[in-house]
N, C-alpha and C positions, 0 to 999 in steps of 0.2 A: 631451291626446289619450290615449285608452286603448290598451291593448295590441292589441286586435283591429283597430283602425284602422291601426296601424303595420304590421301584416302585409301589408295590401293596398297600401300606398304603395310607390312605386318606390324602388329602392335605387341610388343613384348615388355610388359611392365616389370619393373624391378621388384625384388623381394620387399624392399622398403615401401614401395607404392602399394603392393598387395596388403602388407601389414597395416598400413595407414587406412586403407579402404575397409578392411575388416573391423578395425577399431571404430571408425566412423559409422559403419553399419550397425555395430552393436549398440553404440550410443543412441542412434536414431530409433532402433527397434526397442531398446529399453524405455525410452521416453514415450514411444507409442503405447507400449504395454502398460506403463504407469498411467497414462491418460485414459486408456480403456478401463483399467481397473478402477480408477476414480469415478468414471461415468457409471460403471456397474454398481459400485457401492452406493452412489447417490440414488440410482434407480431402485436398488433393493430397499434402501431406507424409505423411499417414497412409497413403494409397494406395501411395506409394513404399515406405514401410516394409513394408507388407503384401507387395508384390512381392518385395522383398529377402528377407523371411522365407520366402515361398513358394519362391523360387529356392534358398535355402539348404537348406530342408527337402527339396526335390526332389533336390538333389545328395546329401544324406545318404542319402535313400531309394535312390538309384541305387547308391551305394557298398554299401549293405546288400544289394541285389539281386545285385550283382556278386559279393559275398562268398558269397552263398548258391549261386550257379551255378558258380563256378570251383572247381577241385580244391583240396584242403586245402594242398598244398605251395606254391600260388601266393598264398594269402591273406596279407595283410600286417597285419591288425589282430588284436590279442589278444582272447581270449574276453571279457575284462572290458570292452574297448572296444565290442565288438559288443553286449554286454548294455546298456551305456549308450545306444547308438544305439537299441536296441529300446525302452528306457524312454522316450527322447525322442520317438520316432515314434509310439508306440502308447499313450501316456497320454492323448492327446487335448487337450493344452493349447492347441495351435494352433487346433484346430477350435472349441473353446470361445471362444477369443479372437476369431476371425473371426465366429463366430455372434453373439456379443454386439454386435460392431460393426455387423453387418448389421441386427440387430434394432433397435439404436439409430438407425441411419440411416433405416430405414423408419418408425419411430415418431416421427420428428422432427416 
């Protein structure tokens, strides 16, 4: 029988073939779900880290604003500490970090 005649004949898989196909499908799907769950967990952990970073930077920014507004005799940070806060807030490391993550997320 040549190849062209085989194409037109009916395909009747045996019960064993169907059973093996189902087992293989379950294994592949289970691996896919495991991989997706792992990616989701890593993504959630990273989002929690970003939230903690944002809250921390927001608190530092609020301290800097309060120091800018209150009179000098009420300020509790030394000028060197304020300078370090300014460097931290305005160097843009956090923006670059978040920007790269968002870029990577959308180019996935």
